[in-house]
C-alpha positions as CSV (number, residue, x, y, z in Angstrom):
1,X,88.0,129.4,97.0
2,X,86.0,127.7,94.3
3,X,82.3,127.9,94.1
4,X,80.7,124.8,95.6
5,X,78.2,122.8,93.7
6,X,74.8,122.1,95.3
7,X,74.8,118.8,96.9
8,X,71.8,117.2,95.0
9,X,73.7,117.7,91.8
10,X,76.9,115.8,93.1
11,X,77.3,112.1,92.1
12,X,80.5,110.1,91.6
13,X,83.8,108.6,93.1
14,X,85.1,107.7,94.8
15,X,87.6,108.1,96.3
16,X,88.9,108.0,93.2
17,X,90.5,105.0,91.3
18,X,91.8,107.3,88.6
19,X,94.0,105.0,86.8
20,X,93.0,105.1,83.3
21,X,92.9,108.7,82.1
22,X,91.7,111.0,79.3
23,X,93.9,114.2,79.9
24,X,93.5,117.9,78.8
25,X,95.9,120.4,79.6
26,X,94.3,124.0,80.3
27,X,97.4,125.8,81.0
28,X,100.6,126.5,78.9
29,X,102.7,124.9,81.6
30,X,103.3,121.4,82.7
31,X,103.5,119.1,85.9
32,X,106.3,116.6,86.0
33,X,105.4,113.1,85.3
34,X,106.6,112.2,88.6
35,X,104.2,114.6,90.4
36,X,101.4,113.4,88.2
37,X,102.2,109.8,89.2
38,X,102.4,110.6,93.0
39,X,99.1,112.3,92.8
40,X,97.7,109.4,90.8
41,X,99.2,106.9,93.4
42,X,97.5,109.2,96.3
43,X,93.8,109.2,94.8
44,X,94.2,105.4,94.0
45,X,95.3,104.6,97.6
46,X,92.5,106.7,98.9
47,X,90.0,104.8,96.5
48,X,91.1,101.4,97.7
49,X,90.5,102.1,101.3
50,X,87.2,103.7,100.4
51,X,86.3,100.5,98.6
52,X,87.1,98.7,101.9
53,X,84.6,101.0,103.7
54,X,82.1,100.5,100.9
55,X,82.2,96.9,101.5
56,X,81.9,97.2,105.3
57,X,79.0,99.5,105.3
58,X,77.0,97.6,102.8
59,X,77.3,94.2,104.6
60,X,76.9,95.6,108.2
61,X,74.0,97.6,107.0
62,X,72.4,94.6,105.5
63,X,73.2,92.3,108.4
64,X,71.8,94.7,111.0
65,X,68.4,95.0,108.9
66,X,68.3,91.1,108.9
67,X,69.3,90.4,112.6
68,X,72.6,89.7,111.6
69,X,71.7,86.5,109.6
70,X,74.3,86.3,106.9
71,X,72.0,84.2,104.4
72,X,69.6,87.2,104.0
73,X,72.4,89.3,102.5
74,X,72.8,87.0,99.4
75,X,69.7,88.1,97.9
76,X,69.7,91.7,98.9
77,X,73.2,92.9,97.5
78,X,73.5,94.5,94.1
79,X,77.2,94.8,94.5
80,X,78.6,91.4,93.9
81,X,78.7,90.8,97.6
82,X,76.8,87.7,97.1
83,X,79.8,86.1,95.9
84,X,81.5,86.5,99.2
85,X,80.9,84.1,102.2
86,X,79.7,86.0,105.4
87,X,80.0,84.6,108.7
88,X,78.9,86.0,112.0
89,X,79.9,84.5,115.2
90,X,76.6,85.7,117.0
91,X,74.1,85.8,114.4
92,X,71.5,88.0,116.3
93,X,71.1,91.7,117.3
94,X,71.8,91.4,121.0
95,X,75.1,89.6,121.6
96,X,78.1,92.0,121.5
97,X,81.0,92.1,120.6
98,X,80.7,90.0,117.6
99,X,83.1,89.3,114.6
100,X,81.8,89.5,111.1
101,X,83.9,87.9,108.4
102,X,83.3,88.9,104.7
103,X,85.3,86.3,102.7
104,X,85.8,86.9,99.0
105,X,87.8,83.6,98.6
106,X,89.9,83.6,95.4
107,X,88.0,86.4,93.6
108,X,84.7,88.3,93.5
109,X,84.2,90.6,90.6
110,X,81.9,93.5,89.9
111,X,81.7,95.2,86.6
112,X,80.2,98.8,86.2
113,X,80.8,101.4,83.6
114,X,82.9,99.2,81.5
115,X,85.3,98.8,84.6
116,X,86.1,96.0,86.7
117,X,86.9,95.6,90.5
118,X,88.0,92.1,91.7
119,X,88.2,91.7,95.5
120,X,89.7,88.5,97.1
121,X,90.9,87.6,100.7
122,X,89.1,88.5,103.7
123,X,87.6,91.6,105.6
124,X,87.1,91.0,109.4
125,X,85.2,93.3,111.5
126,X,85.1,93.3,115.4
127,X,82.0,95.2,116.3
128,X,81.5,96.4,120.0
129,X,77.8,97.3,119.3
130,X,75.2,98.1,116.5
131,X,76.6,100.5,113.8
132,X,74.3,103.2,114.8
133,X,74.8,103.3,118.6
134,X,77.0,106.2,119.9
135,X,80.3,105.0,121.1
136,X,80.4,101.8,119.1
137,X,83.6,100.8,117.5
138,X,84.1,98.7,114.3
139,X,87.6,97.5,114.2
140,X,88.4,96.5,110.6
141,X,91.3,94.1,109.7
142,X,92.4,92.8,106.5
143,X,93.6,89.2,105.8
144,X,95.3,88.7,102.5
145,X,93.1,91.2,101.0
146,X,93.5,92.4,97.4
147,X,91.7,94.6,94.9
148,X,92.7,93.9,91.4
149,X,96.0,92.3,92.6
150,X,97.0,95.3,94.7
151,X,97.5,94.1,98.3
152,X,95.8,96.4,101.1
153,X,97.0,96.1,104.8
154,X,96.2,98.1,108.0
155,X,93.6,98.4,110.8
156,X,90.8,100.7,110.4
157,X,88.9,101.7,113.7
158,X,85.6,103.3,113.0
159,X,84.1,105.1,116.1
160,X,80.5,106.5,116.3
161,X,80.9,109.9,117.9
162,X,77.2,110.3,118.1
163,X,75.4,113.4,116.9
164,X,77.0,116.8,116.3
165,X,75.6,120.2,116.7
166,X,73.8,119.9,113.3
167,X,72.2,116.8,114.6
168,X,74.1,114.7,112.0
169,X,75.8,111.4,113.0
170,X,79.6,111.6,113.0
171,X,82.1,108.7,112.7
172,X,86.1,108.7,113.5
173,X,88.1,106.6,111.1
174,X,91.5,106.0,112.0
175,X,93.9,103.8,109.9
176,X,96.9,102.3,111.5
177,X,99.7,100.3,109.8
178,X,98.2,101.1,106.3
179,X,100.2,99.7,103.3
180,X,99.2,99.3,99.8
181,X,101.5,97.1,97.6
182,X,101.2,97.6,93.8
183,X,104.2,95.0,93.0
184,X,107.6,93.9,94.2
185,X,109.0,97.3,93.8
186,X,106.3,99.6,94.4
187,X,104.2,100.3,97.6
188,X,103.1,103.1,99.9
189,X,102.4,103.4,103.6
190,X,99.7,105.4,105.2
191,X,98.6,106.5,108.5
192,X,95.3,108.5,108.7
193,X,92.6,110.1,111.0
194,X,89.4,111.2,109.4
195,X,85.8,112.3,110.5
196,X,82.7,111.5,108.4
197,X,79.7,113.5,108.9
198,X,76.6,111.8,107.7
199,X,73.8,114.0,106.4
200,X,70.6,111.8,106.3
201,X,68.0,112.3,103.8
202,X,64.2,111.0,103.1
203,X,65.8,108.0,101.3
204,X,69.2,106.4,101.9
205,X,70.2,106.7,98.4
206,X,70.1,110.5,98.6
207,X,72.3,110.6,101.8
208,X,75.6,112.8,101.8
209,X,78.7,112.2,103.7
210,X,81.5,115.0,104.4
211,X,85.0,113.8,105.1
212,X,87.7,116.1,106.9
213,X,91.0,115.1,108.2
214,X,94.7,114.2,107.7
215,X,96.9,111.4,106.6
216,X,100.5,110.8,106.1
217,X,103.2,108.2,105.0
218,X,106.0,107.2,102.7
219,X,105.4,107.0,98.6
220,X,106.8,104.5,96.2
221,X,110.0,106.4,96.0
222,X,110.5,106.1,99.7
223,X,109.8,110.1,100.2
224,X,107.4,111.1,103.1
225,X,104.4,113.0,102.2
226,X,101.4,114.6,104.3
227,X,97.8,114.7,103.2
228,X,95.2,117.5,104.3
229,X,91.6,117.8,103.2
230,X,91.4,121.5,102.7
231,X,87.8,121.4,101.5
232,X,85.7,118.5,102.9
233,X,85.3,115.8,100.5
234,X,81.6,115.2,99.5
235,X,80.4,111.5,99.0
236,X,77.2,110.5,97.6
237,X,75.5,107.4,96.0
238,X,76.0,107.1,92.2
239,X,73.8,104.9,90.0
240,X,76.8,104.4,87.4
241,X,78.8,103.0,90.5
242,X,76.1,100.7,91.5
243,X,74.9,103.1,94.4
244,X,78.5,102.9,96.3
245,X,79.6,105.9,98.1
246,X,81.7,108.0,95.8
247,X,83.5,111.2,96.1
248,X,82.3,114.2,93.8
249,X,83.7,117.3,95.3
250,X,86.3,118.5,97.8
251,X,90.1,119.5,97.7
252,X,93.1,117.5,99.0
253,X,96.6,119.0,99.5
254,X,99.6,116.8,99.2
255,X,102.8,117.8,100.6
256,X,105.9,116.0,99.3
257,X,109.1,116.0,101.2
258,X,111.0,116.3,98.1
259,X,108.8,118.0,95.4
260,X,106.5,120.2,97.5
261,X,102.6,120.9,97.2
262,X,100.3,119.3,94.7
263,X,96.5,119.7,94.9
264,X,93.8,117.4,93.9
265,X,90.5,118.7,93.2
266,X,87.3,116.5,92.8
267,X,85.7,119.0,90.7
268,X,83.6,116.9,88.2
269,X,80.0,117.0,87.7
270,X,77.7,114.0,87.9
271,X,79.2,110.6,87.2
272,X,82.1,111.7,84.8
273,X,84.8,110.9,87.1
274,X,86.8,114.1,86.7
275,X,89.6,115.4,88.9
276,X,92.0,118.5,88.6
277,X,95.6,118.1,89.5
278,X,97.2,121.3,90.2
279,X,100.9,122.4,91.0
280,X,102.9,125.7,90.7
281,X,99.8,127.2,88.8
282,X,99.7,124.7,86.2
283,X,96.7,122.3,86.0
284,X,95.7,119.1,84.4
285,X,92.3,117.8,84.0
286,X,91.8,114.0,84.1
287,X,88.8,111.8,83.8
288,X,89.4,108.4,85.6
289,X,87.9,105.0,85.5
290,X,88.0,102.1,87.8
291,X,90.8,100.1,86.2
292,X,93.7,97.9,87.3
293,X,96.5,100.2,88.4
294,X,99.3,100.0,86.0
295,X,102.1,101.3,88.3
296,X,105.6,102.2,87.2
297,X,108.6,100.8,88.9
298,X,109.0,102.2,92.4
299,X,112.0,101.6,94.7
């Protein structure tokens, strides 16, 4: 098992939109282009759903702090959310369930680290109670929702499990009917079940989240895959990413029905966005940036 970095030093994504790479080979062997591409797709899809979570977390936290008045969030957001139109069917902190709609319209763009994310369409959240209440559920659906022209579908049900034995809040996140469409010939499906452990700090920007769990689906070539987090994914806030939640450590094992096991290790330091892809003893280091996914032909 690799040595773990101390949590205060960790910082950077994110679920990893690692689309534009600088690559160095630290072994004499190689990993096939298809295996590298599948690992790239896997990290990218995880990053897309993480961006959905970022948007939901940012907006619901701001709304709750302002008694669910959608107008207050326009001046407090630093993530381009002010571009979105936010509606709340009961703009108060007492009436539940309530439905929150985050409408990015024809596109809202945020730029950081010379990268660009453009979101369009709607994120709709049905809340059974306030986000910090044990047992509360937030059911997230997507309506014609895209990030950088990649369509994202599925229902994410976030359930507050209350405090664990360490006195940390835990949330279960289930994804049903997940599908990411890159273009007319390339798409992936995903079903997932994860648990997030929230380690609170003296300041929210210093909080940490740990993610465990599994996922499965079908890749762009029609092959089935299973995804297992073998070492918890560590999420922190990173200034270079406008203080969004990003993955900075942890290991994911992907088992493909045709090509076997590939490992993604989020082993970068700071905000450099480095991941390590390993297969059959061969390793490739990649530095990724938030860029539009330039996907090869699929089916």
